[in-house]
C-alpha positions as CSV (number, residue, x, y, z in Angstrom):
1,M,18.3,43.0,63.8
2,E,20.6,40.0,64.4
3,A,24.0,40.7,66.2
4,S,25.9,39.7,63.2
5,V,24.4,42.2,60.8
6,P,26.3,45.3,62.1
7,S,29.5,43.3,61.8
8,A,28.7,42.4,58.2
9,R,27.8,46.0,57.4
10,S,31.0,47.3,59.0
11,R,32.9,44.9,56.9
12,A,31.0,46.0,53.8
13,L,31.9,49.6,54.6
14,A,35.5,48.7,54.7
15,V,35.2,47.1,51.3
16,L,33.6,50.3,50.0
17,R,36.4,52.4,51.4
18,V,38.8,50.5,49.2
19,R,36.7,51.6,46.2
20,S,36.6,55.2,47.4
21,R,40.5,55.3,48.0
22,A,41.0,53.8,44.5
23,S,38.7,56.5,43.1
24,A,40.6,59.2,45.2
25,V,44.0,58.0,43.7
26,A,42.6,58.2,40.2
27,L,41.3,61.8,40.8
28,L,44.4,63.1,42.5
29,P,46.3,64.1,39.4
30,A,43.2,65.8,38.1
31,A,42.8,67.8,41.3
32,L,46.4,68.8,41.2
33,A,46.0,69.9,37.6
34,V,43.0,72.0,38.6
35,V,45.0,73.8,41.4
36,L,47.9,74.5,39.1
37,V,45.7,75.8,36.3
38,A,43.8,78.1,38.9
39,A,47.1,79.3,40.3
40,R,48.5,80.1,36.9
41,A,45.2,82.0,35.9
42,T,45.4,84.2,39.1
43,G,49.1,84.9,38.5
44,R,50.3,83.2,41.7
45,L,52.6,80.8,39.8
46,A,54.1,83.1,37.2
47,G,57.4,82.3,35.3
48,D,59.4,79.2,34.6
49,P,59.1,76.2,35.2
50,W,55.4,76.5,36.0
51,P,54.0,76.5,32.5
52,T,55.9,73.3,31.7
53,V,54.9,71.8,35.1
54,T,51.2,72.7,34.6
55,L,51.2,71.2,31.0
56,V,52.9,67.9,32.2
57,V,50.4,67.5,35.2
58,C,47.4,68.3,32.9
59,V,48.6,65.6,30.4
60,V,49.2,63.1,33.2
61,A,45.9,63.8,34.7
62,A,44.1,63.3,31.4
63,I,45.7,59.9,30.9
64,V,44.9,58.8,34.4
65,L,41.3,59.9,34.0
66,L,41.0,58.0,30.7
67,V,42.6,54.9,32.1
68,G,40.6,55.1,35.3
69,G,37.4,55.7,33.5
70,A,38.0,52.8,31.2
71,F,38.7,50.5,34.2
72,A,35.7,51.7,36.1
73,A,33.6,51.1,33.0
74,V,34.9,47.5,32.7
75,V,34.2,46.8,36.4
76,L,30.6,48.2,36.1
77,R,29.9,46.4,32.8
78,A,31.9,43.2,33.1
79,S,29.6,40.2,33.2
80,P,29.9,38.3,36.5
81,A,30.3,34.6,36.4
82,V,27.1,32.8,35.6
83,T,26.4,29.6,37.4
84,P,24.8,27.1,35.0
85,T,21.5,25.9,36.5
86,V,18.1,24.5,35.5
87,P,15.7,27.4,36.1
88,L,12.3,26.6,37.5
89,S,9.3,28.8,36.7
90,E,6.5,29.0,39.3
91,A,4.2,27.0,37.0
92,A,6.8,24.2,37.0
93,A,7.0,24.1,40.8
94,P,4.1,25.9,42.5
95,D,4.4,23.9,45.7
96,L,8.1,24.6,46.0
97,Y,7.6,28.2,45.5
98,R,4.8,28.2,48.1
99,L,7.1,26.4,50.7
100,V,9.9,28.9,50.0
101,R,7.6,31.9,50.4
102,D,6.2,30.5,53.6
103,L,9.7,30.2,54.9
104,A,10.4,33.8,54.0
105,D,7.3,35.0,55.7
106,R,8.0,33.1,58.9
107,M,11.5,34.7,59.0
108,D,10.3,38.1,57.9
109,V,12.8,38.3,55.0
110,P,12.2,39.1,51.3
111,P,11.4,35.9,49.3
112,P,13.9,34.9,46.6
113,S,13.1,36.3,43.1
114,A,13.2,32.8,41.5
115,I,14.4,29.2,42.1
116,A,16.8,27.2,40.0
117,L,18.5,23.7,40.4
118,T,22.1,22.7,40.3
119,P,23.3,19.2,39.7
120,D,25.3,19.2,42.9
121,C,24.7,18.8,46.7
122,D,24.7,22.4,47.7
123,S,22.3,25.3,48.0
124,W,22.9,29.0,48.0
125,L,21.6,32.5,47.0
126,E,22.9,34.1,43.8
127,D,22.5,37.7,42.7
128,R,21.3,37.6,39.1
129,S,20.2,41.2,38.7
130,H,23.1,41.8,36.3
131,A,21.9,41.9,32.6
132,A,24.4,39.1,31.8
133,H,22.7,36.7,34.1
134,R,19.3,37.4,32.6
135,R,20.7,36.8,29.1
136,G,22.4,33.6,30.0
137,A,19.8,31.8,32.1
138,A,17.9,30.5,29.0
139,R,21.0,29.7,27.0
140,V,22.5,27.4,29.6
141,L,19.7,24.9,29.6
142,G,19.1,24.5,25.8
143,A,15.9,24.1,24.0
144,G,13.3,21.6,24.9
145,H,14.9,20.5,28.3
146,G,12.8,22.2,30.8
147,P,11.0,25.3,31.8
148,V,12.9,28.6,32.1
149,G,12.3,30.7,35.3
150,P,11.6,34.4,35.4
151,E,14.2,36.9,34.8
152,S,15.6,38.8,37.8
153,E,15.1,42.5,37.5
154,P,17.8,44.9,38.6
155,G,17.7,45.3,42.4
156,A,15.6,42.2,42.8
157,A,16.1,39.6,45.5
158,P,18.7,36.9,44.7
159,V,17.8,33.6,43.2
160,L,17.6,30.5,45.3
161,V,19.8,27.7,43.9
162,I,19.0,24.2,45.2
163,G,20.9,21.1,44.7
164,S,18.8,18.7,42.6
165,P,19.8,15.5,44.5
166,F,18.3,17.1,47.6
167,L,14.8,17.1,45.9
168,W,14.9,13.4,45.2
169,W,16.6,12.1,48.4
170,M,15.2,14.4,51.1
171,R,11.7,14.5,52.3
172,V,9.6,17.7,52.1
173,A,10.1,18.5,55.9
174,E,13.9,17.8,55.6
175,L,14.2,20.1,52.5
176,R,12.3,22.8,54.4
177,A,14.7,22.6,57.4
178,V,17.8,22.7,55.1
179,L,16.6,25.6,53.1
180,A,15.5,27.8,56.1
181,P,19.0,29.3,56.7
182,V,19.6,29.8,53.0
183,V,16.4,31.6,52.5
184,A,17.0,33.7,55.6
185,G,20.1,35.2,53.8
186,T,17.9,37.4,51.7
187,G,17.5,39.7,54.7
188,P,21.1,40.7,55.1
189,S,21.5,40.6,51.3
190,A,18.9,43.4,50.9
191,H,21.0,45.9,53.0
192,P,22.3,48.6,50.6
193,D,25.9,48.7,51.9
194,I,26.2,44.9,51.7
195,A,24.6,44.7,48.2
196,D,26.9,47.5,47.1
197,A,30.0,45.9,48.4
198,R,29.1,42.5,46.9
199,G,28.6,44.2,43.5
200,F,32.0,45.9,43.7
201,V,33.7,42.5,44.5
202,R,31.9,40.6,41.7
203,G,32.8,43.5,39.3
204,L,36.5,43.2,40.2
205,D,36.3,39.4,39.7
206,A,34.8,39.8,36.4
207,A,37.4,42.4,35.4
208,V,40.1,39.9,36.2
209,D,38.5,37.6,33.7
210,V,38.2,40.4,31.1
211,G,42.0,41.0,31.6
212,G,42.7,37.5,30.3
213,R,41.6,38.5,26.8
214,R,44.0,39.7,24.1
215,G,44.8,43.4,24.3
216,L,43.2,43.9,27.7
217,G,45.8,42.4,30.0
218,W,46.4,45.9,31.6
219,I,43.0,45.6,33.3
220,A,43.7,42.4,35.3
221,A,46.6,44.0,37.4
222,P,44.7,46.8,39.1
223,A,41.7,44.4,39.5
224,R,43.8,41.9,41.3
225,L,45.4,44.5,43.5
226,L,42.0,45.8,44.7
227,L,40.8,42.2,45.3
228,R,43.8,41.6,47.5
229,L,43.1,44.8,49.4
230,C,39.5,44.0,50.1
231,R,39.7,40.2,50.3
232,T,39.8,39.8,54.1
233,D,36.9,42.4,54.7
234,A,34.9,40.7,52.0
235,A,35.3,37.2,53.4
236,E,34.3,38.5,56.9
237,M,31.4,40.3,55.4
238,E,30.1,36.9,54.0
239,R,30.7,35.2,57.4
240,G,28.7,37.9,59.1
241,V,25.9,37.5,56.6
242,A,25.9,33.6,57.0
243,A,25.9,34.0,60.8
244,A,22.9,36.5,60.7
245,A,21.0,34.1,58.4
246,S,21.6,31.2,60.8
247,E,20.5,33.2,63.8
248,R,17.3,34.2,62.0
249,A,16.6,30.7,61.0
250,Q,17.0,29.1,64.4
251,G,13.3,29.4,65.2
252,V,12.2,27.4,62.0
253,D,12.5,23.6,62.3
254,Y,15.8,23.7,64.1
255,G,15.6,20.3,65.6
256,L,14.7,18.7,62.3
257,R,17.6,20.6,60.6
258,I,20.2,18.6,62.7
259,V,18.7,15.3,61.4
260,A,18.4,16.7,57.9
261,Q,22.1,17.7,57.8
262,E,22.9,14.0,58.2
263,Q,21.0,13.5,55.0
264,V,23.1,16.2,53.3
265,G,26.3,14.3,54.2
266,L,24.9,11.0,52.9
267,A,23.8,12.7,49.7
268,Y,27.2,14.0,49.0
269,A,28.7,10.5,49.4
270,G,26.1,8.8,47.2
271,W,26.0,11.6,44.5
272,D,29.9,11.4,44.2
273,R,29.8,7.6,43.8
274,L,26.9,7.8,41.2
275,L,28.8,10.4,39.2
276,T,32.3,8.9,39.1
277,R,31.3,5.2,39.0
278,V,28.1,5.1,37.1
279,A,27.7,8.2,35.0
280,L,31.3,8.8,34.0
281,P,31.7,5.4,32.0
282,A,28.5,6.3,30.1
283,W,29.7,9.9,29.5
284,R,33.0,8.6,28.0
285,M,30.9,6.5,25.4
286,G,28.8,9.4,24.3
287,R,25.8,8.4,26.4
288,W,24.3,10.3,29.4
289,P,22.1,8.7,32.0
290,A,18.8,10.6,31.6
291,H,17.7,10.3,35.3
292,L,20.6,10.8,37.6
293,D,18.6,12.2,40.4
294,A,16.3,9.2,40.5
295,G,19.4,7.0,40.4
296,V,20.8,8.9,43.5
297,V,17.9,7.4,45.5
298,S,18.8,3.9,44.5
299,A,22.5,4.6,45.2
300,L,21.9,6.1,48.7
301,T,19.5,3.3,49.5
302,E,22.2,0.8,48.6
303,L,24.8,2.9,50.6
304,S,22.4,2.8,53.6
305,R,22.2,-1.1,53.3
306,R,26.0,-1.5,53.2
307,D,27.1,1.2,55.7
308,R,26.1,0.5,59.3
309,L,26.4,4.2,60.1
310,A,23.6,4.9,57.6
311,E,21.3,2.2,58.9
312,G,17.7,3.3,59.4
313,F,17.9,6.2,56.8
314,T,15.8,4.3,54.3
315,S,12.9,4.0,56.8
316,R,12.0,7.7,56.0
317,L,11.5,6.9,52.3
318,G,7.8,6.3,53.0
319,E,7.4,10.0,53.7
320,R,6.5,12.4,50.8
321,P,9.8,13.1,48.7
322,A,10.6,16.7,47.9
323,C,10.5,16.0,44.2
324,D,6.8,15.8,44.6
325,L,6.9,19.6,44.8
326,L,7.6,19.6,41.1
327,E,5.0,19.4,38.4
328,Q,7.1,17.4,36.0
329,P,9.9,15.8,38.1
330,G,11.0,13.5,35.1
331,L,11.5,16.5,32.8
332,I,13.4,18.4,35.4
333,D,15.6,15.3,36.3
334,E,16.5,14.9,32.5
335,A,17.5,18.6,32.3
336,A,19.6,18.4,35.5
337,S,21.2,15.1,34.3
338,L,22.2,16.7,31.0
339,L,23.6,19.8,32.7
340,A,25.6,17.5,35.1
341,A,27.2,15.9,32.0
342,R,28.1,19.3,30.7
343,L,29.6,20.6,34.0
344,F,31.5,17.5,35.1
345,H,32.4,16.0,31.7
346,G,32.2,18.7,29.0
347,G,29.4,17.2,27.1
348,P,27.3,19.1,24.6
349,A,24.4,21.3,26.0
350,E,21.9,19.4,23.9
351,A,21.3,15.7,23.0
352,G,22.2,14.6,19.5
353,P,23.2,11.5,17.5
354,D,26.5,11.3,19.2
355,W,25.3,12.3,22.6
356,S,22.1,10.4,23.4
357,P,20.4,9.7,26.7
358,V,20.2,6.2,28.2
359,D,17.6,4.8,30.8
360,W,18.7,2.9,33.7
361,S,16.9,-0.3,32.4
362,A,19.0,-0.2,29.3
363,Y,22.3,0.8,31.0
364,P,23.8,-2.8,31.4
365,E,23.3,-3.6,27.7
366,E,23.8,-0.3,26.1
367,V,26.7,1.0,28.4
368,V,28.3,-1.8,30.3
369,D,28.4,-4.5,27.5
370,R,29.4,-1.8,24.9
371,K,32.1,-0.5,27.2
372,W,33.6,-3.9,27.7
373,R,33.6,-4.8,24.0
374,T,35.1,-1.4,23.1
375,E,37.9,-1.8,25.5
376,A,38.5,-5.4,24.4
377,A,38.7,-4.1,20.8
378,R,41.1,-1.4,21.8
379,L,43.2,-4.0,23.7
380,H,43.5,-6.3,20.6
381,A,44.2,-3.3,18.3
382,A,47.2,-2.6,20.6
383,L,48.3,-6.1,20.5
384,D,48.2,-6.0,16.7
385,A,50.2,-2.8,16.7
386,L,52.8,-4.5,18.8
387,A,52.9,-7.4,16.2
388,V,51.6,-10.0,18.6
389,P,50.7,-13.2,16.7
390,A,47.0,-13.3,16.0
391,G,47.2,-17.1,15.4
392,L,45.9,-19.6,12.9
393,P,42.7,-19.7,11.0
394,A,39.7,-20.9,13.0
395,S,39.6,-24.3,11.4
396,P,42.4,-26.7,12.7
397,S,42.3,-28.5,9.3
398,A,44.1,-25.7,7.6
399,P,47.3,-25.1,9.7
400,A,49.4,-22.3,8.8
401,S,52.9,-22.9,7.6
402,P,55.9,-21.5,9.7
403,G,56.4,-18.6,7.3
404,S,52.7,-17.6,6.8
405,P,51.3,-14.5,8.4
406,G,50.0,-15.1,12.0
407,S,52.1,-18.1,12.6
408,P,54.5,-18.4,15.5
409,G,57.4,-18.1,13.2
410,S,56.1,-15.0,11.4
411,P,58.1,-11.9,12.1
412,A,55.0,-9.7,12.1
413,S,51.3,-10.3,12.1
414,P,49.0,-8.2,10.0
415,V,46.2,-6.4,11.6
416,S,43.1,-8.5,11.3
417,P,39.7,-6.9,10.6
418,A,38.4,-8.3,13.9
419,S,40.9,-6.5,16.0
420,A,41.3,-3.3,14.0
421,P,41.1,-0.1,16.0
422,A,37.5,0.7,16.7
423,A,36.0,4.1,16.0
424,S,35.1,6.3,18.8
425,P,31.9,5.1,20.5
426,A,30.6,8.7,20.4
427,A,30.8,8.6,16.5
428,R,29.1,5.2,16.0
429,P,26.4,4.6,18.6
430,G,25.0,1.2,18.3
431,S,27.3,0.1,15.5
432,Q,29.2,-3.2,15.4
433,G,32.1,-4.2,13.1
434,S,32.6,-7.6,11.6
435,S,34.5,-10.0,13.7
436,G,35.7,-13.5,13.7
437,A,38.7,-15.3,12.5
438,G,39.2,-14.7,8.8
439,A,36.5,-12.0,8.7
440,T,36.5,-10.0,5.5
441,G,34.9,-6.8,6.9
442,S,31.4,-7.5,5.7
443,A,28.6,-5.2,7.0
444,G,26.4,-6.2,9.9
445,P,27.1,-7.9,13.3
446,A,28.9,-11.1,13.4
447,T,29.6,-13.3,16.4
448,L,33.1,-14.8,17.0
449,A,32.0,-18.2,18.1
450,A,34.1,-20.6,16.1
451,A,32.9,-24.1,16.5
452,D,36.4,-25.5,16.6
453,P,39.1,-23.9,18.7
454,P,42.7,-23.8,17.6
455,S,44.8,-26.9,17.8
456,P,46.2,-27.4,21.4
457,T,49.4,-28.4,19.9
458,T,50.0,-25.0,18.5
459,D,51.2,-21.9,20.4
460,A,49.3,-19.4,18.5
461,F,45.8,-17.9,19.4
462,A,43.1,-17.5,17.0
463,G,41.9,-13.9,16.5
464,P,40.6,-11.9,19.4
465,T,40.8,-14.3,22.3
466,L,41.5,-14.0,26.0
467,E,44.2,-16.7,25.5
468,R,46.1,-14.2,23.3
469,V,46.1,-11.5,26.1
470,L,47.1,-14.0,28.8
471,G,49.9,-15.4,26.6
472,Y,51.3,-11.9,25.9
473,L,51.1,-10.7,29.6
474,T,52.7,-13.9,31.1
475,D,56.0,-12.3,31.9
476,L,58.6,-15.1,32.5
477,G,61.4,-12.6,33.0
478,G,59.4,-10.8,35.7
479,D,60.5,-7.3,34.5
480,G,57.0,-6.3,33.3
481,A,58.2,-5.2,30.0
482,A,55.3,-6.7,28.1
483,G,52.7,-5.1,30.3
484,E,54.5,-1.6,30.1
485,A,54.6,-1.8,26.3
486,L,51.0,-2.7,26.0
487,A,49.9,-0.1,28.7
488,G,51.8,2.6,26.8
489,R,50.1,1.7,23.5
490,I,46.6,1.7,25.0
491,T,47.2,5.0,26.7
492,G,48.2,6.6,23.3
493,D,45.3,5.1,21.5
494,L,42.8,6.3,24.1
495,A,44.2,9.8,24.1
496,R,43.8,10.0,20.3
497,E,40.3,8.7,20.5
498,E,39.3,11.3,23.1
499,R,40.8,14.1,21.1
500,A,39.0,13.0,18.0
501,A,35.6,12.6,19.8
502,G,35.8,16.1,21.4
503,P,33.6,17.3,24.1
504,A,31.5,14.1,24.3
505,A,34.7,12.3,25.4
506,G,35.7,14.8,28.0
507,A,38.0,17.1,26.0
508,G,35.8,20.0,26.8
509,K,35.3,23.2,24.8
510,A,35.8,26.8,25.5
511,R,33.4,29.7,24.5
512,G,34.8,33.0,26.0
513,A,34.8,32.6,29.7
514,D,32.4,29.7,29.5
515,T,34.9,26.7,29.6
516,V,33.5,23.3,30.1
517,P,33.9,20.9,31.9
518,L,33.9,23.3,34.9
519,F,34.5,20.5,37.4
520,P,36.0,17.6,35.7
521,L,35.6,14.3,37.5
522,Q,38.1,12.0,35.7
523,P,41.2,11.6,37.8
524,P,44.5,10.9,36.2
525,R,44.9,7.2,35.3
526,S,48.2,5.5,34.9
527,G,49.0,3.2,32.0
528,R,48.8,0.1,34.4
529,D,45.3,1.1,35.5
530,L,44.1,1.5,32.0
531,L,45.6,-1.9,31.1
532,A,43.9,-3.5,34.1
533,D,40.6,-2.0,33.0
534,H,41.0,-3.4,29.5
535,V,42.1,-6.8,30.5
536,T,39.1,-6.9,32.9
537,A,36.7,-5.9,30.0
538,M,38.2,-8.7,27.8
539,V,37.6,-11.2,30.7
540,C,34.1,-10.0,31.1
541,C,33.5,-10.3,27.4
542,A,34.7,-13.9,27.4
543,A,32.6,-14.7,30.5
544,V,29.4,-13.4,28.7
545,D,30.1,-15.1,25.5
546,S,31.2,-18.5,26.8
547,A,30.0,-18.9,30.3
548,G,26.5,-17.3,30.4
549,A,27.4,-14.3,32.5
550,T,25.7,-11.0,32.0
551,P,26.6,-7.4,32.4
552,G,25.1,-5.6,35.3
553,L,24.8,-2.2,37.1
554,D,25.9,-1.7,40.7
555,W,24.5,1.8,41.9
556,L,27.8,2.5,43.9
557,D,30.4,0.7,41.9
558,G,29.0,1.0,38.3
559,P,29.6,-1.8,35.7
560,V,29.8,-5.2,37.2
561,L,29.8,-8.9,36.0
562,L,26.9,-11.0,37.0
563,V,27.1,-14.8,37.2
564,G,23.8,-16.4,37.9
565,G,22.4,-13.1,38.9
566,D,25.1,-12.6,41.6
567,R,27.8,-10.0,41.3
568,R,31.4,-11.4,41.1
569,S,33.6,-9.0,43.1
570,D,36.7,-11.3,43.1
571,L,37.9,-10.6,39.6
572,A,40.0,-7.4,40.2
573,P,42.8,-8.9,42.3
574,R,43.4,-11.7,39.8
575,V,43.7,-9.3,36.9
576,L,46.2,-7.1,38.9
577,C,48.3,-10.2,39.6
578,L,48.4,-10.8,35.8
579,V,49.1,-7.2,34.9
580,E,51.6,-6.3,37.7
581,E,53.3,-9.6,38.2
582,G,52.9,-11.4,35.0
583,N,51.3,-14.3,36.8
584,P,48.2,-15.7,35.0
585,E,47.5,-18.7,37.3
586,P,45.1,-17.0,39.7
587,L,43.1,-15.7,36.8
588,R,43.2,-19.1,34.9
589,D,41.9,-20.8,38.1
590,W,39.1,-18.2,38.4
591,L,38.2,-18.7,34.6
592,S,38.2,-22.5,35.0
593,A,36.0,-22.5,37.9
594,L,33.6,-20.2,36.0
595,G,33.7,-22.4,32.9
596,V,35.2,-19.6,30.7
597,R,37.2,-20.8,27.6
598,P,40.1,-18.4,27.0
599,E,40.8,-19.9,23.6
600,K,37.4,-19.2,22.3
601,P,37.1,-16.0,20.2
602,V,34.8,-13.3,21.6
603,R,32.5,-10.7,19.9
604,L,33.8,-7.3,19.7
605,V,32.2,-4.0,19.0
């Protein structure tokens, strides 16, 4: 027995004593009632006021027993939190099951009852012997997105949950070293006192959740009180279990584990960048990258190339990857990618017309380009709402009169079809509205590529052009009022679109205690940040349409603009100079050097 197991067991007994004392408090009025009734029956408490006292105590005892019994029933029957995972049957990963069983045999501990994957950089043991876990395992994944593992029987060993990025980035030997102390935890977990104490704490935690429902608020208060009383001992019990598992695993690949832990830290960094910079823009558009785990290899390889501290890590890629332990790694990757979108963004549990997968090869065209044009359309819709002049017709031979709509002297410019508010991208995948100066809203895609730009002698800008944006944001007064108004309008429009799009746009949904997204990635964005993003999108659209640039994907930074195949990373500071200072000159110089014509209309979604 490891030295830490007795310590963990003593803490478990302390947790169980809290349960015993709570039971004693609930039974105390009943015991007192029994004593009084017995005394009355033997004539020891004759006369007043004992009949009344006995009756009152009996009533109180009955009420306390009913309440205590109901509370105990809730604690015993309440469904503990279910971690959404991708279950793996042994048929789907026979080599992985064999590796885990070999680890358990070497450390002389019970093997886990099943294996599941989580779209995160972590691994742990989870007790799923409760009936609610067995019912929820298949429901979380959804039909047609991967094999479902065996159900855990009551009293069975816990389930081993493995972070899916580990399988794709780590080599087989590294994964084995990392999993050794996790698998070793099945030994202390099998101790009856520790298992009983854990079940009691999980029941209290579930009872707190039940207490949040209407009419059951009285359950939460005693559950929170008992959790506070046993919190310290429960935490120390878990530390003792972890220490015992670590001690038992020291004889298994200990030297390699130190090296493998470096890969764990690298995986955390690359996975976070891949989710926030690459996956999140696609999720916001109703698309989900179908192979996130395969993408993490590219992201971490790029991170190793850029970061001197990670140099040399890519040399190990010639060894056998841990994903070879799976029979169908592509299918499992797709299931984990869909679950990641649900957990971190609140997307639906299954693919559909408004929530479709996208391959990495199609990402620049179907996500990056569409994202830019959607944001450019939203920017021009905001300008229309602020009555910014949309300009003259495309042909310079038909100049507008000073009082005509769209002329500089017009008090308000009507919203043109080209810059009307676009529908939510989740509601119209692949669709394109008509665009172009003077467009009539006819069906089918149309390109805003007017042969003749507006007359340089006029101050108006034709349709959805970059010049229109530059002209509006050029703040001669320096107070930033133009940018603030536009940023506020964009913020409001974006919020309305996200509310209308629902879960696919990150609004999430609630289904009892199952609320998603569980771990939202999207940080709060200021109006200025949103405005800078939309101006950048407009610049990129203009560069693609008039200067031969192309949308691209950077594995660490997400959507990027490629010019001649090379990434242009010098655009952001020039856009910020325009948005924050009202100074367009740095951006105009950049556009001129690139050959972008700001006055030329661009194609919008």
